[in-house]
N, C-alpha and C positions, 0 to 999 in steps of 0.2 A: 956432417951435411949439417948446414943451421934449418934450424927451424922454418926462417924463413923461406928455405927452399921450396916448401910443399903448399903455398896460398896461392891464391889465384887469383892473379891480380884483373877482379873484375870492369874496373876503368879503362886500362888497358887496354882487354878484349872487345870493349864496346869500341873504341873508338877504333884498334883495328876492325871491327865488328864497318863500324859506319860506311869507313873510306873503302875499302872494296866495294857495299856496298853501292854510291856514286861511281865510284871509277867504274862498274857494271853498267848502271845509267849511262853514266856520258860516251859508255864506249857505242850499248844502244840504239845512242842517234846521234853522236858520226856513223853508225852503220845506216840504218835507218834517213839521214843525210845523203849519205849518197846513195846510193837506193840499193844496200845489199843486206836486203826485210832476214836472208836466209843467217841475216849473225843472230839478227832481234830474239828468233823462239831462243826456248831455251827449253828444254826438256822434262827435267824433276829441279823445283824447286826450294832446294837439301834446304834438311832441317837439322833444328839448335846439338838435335842425340848426336851425339862424337862418339863412332869405331872404333878400335884400338889397327 
C-alpha cells in the first residue's frame, strides 16, 4: 500500500461537506416552498466527530 493512501485529503473533504450542506439547504427551501414544513426540521445537527 502506498504511503499516500493514508493521507486525508482535507480539500476534498471540505468540498463534499459544503456540497452536502448546500444540497440540504436547497431541499429545505424546496420543502418550505412546497408547504412541507415537516421536512425542514432536523432532529439533531451532526457533529464533525467521526465514528467507525
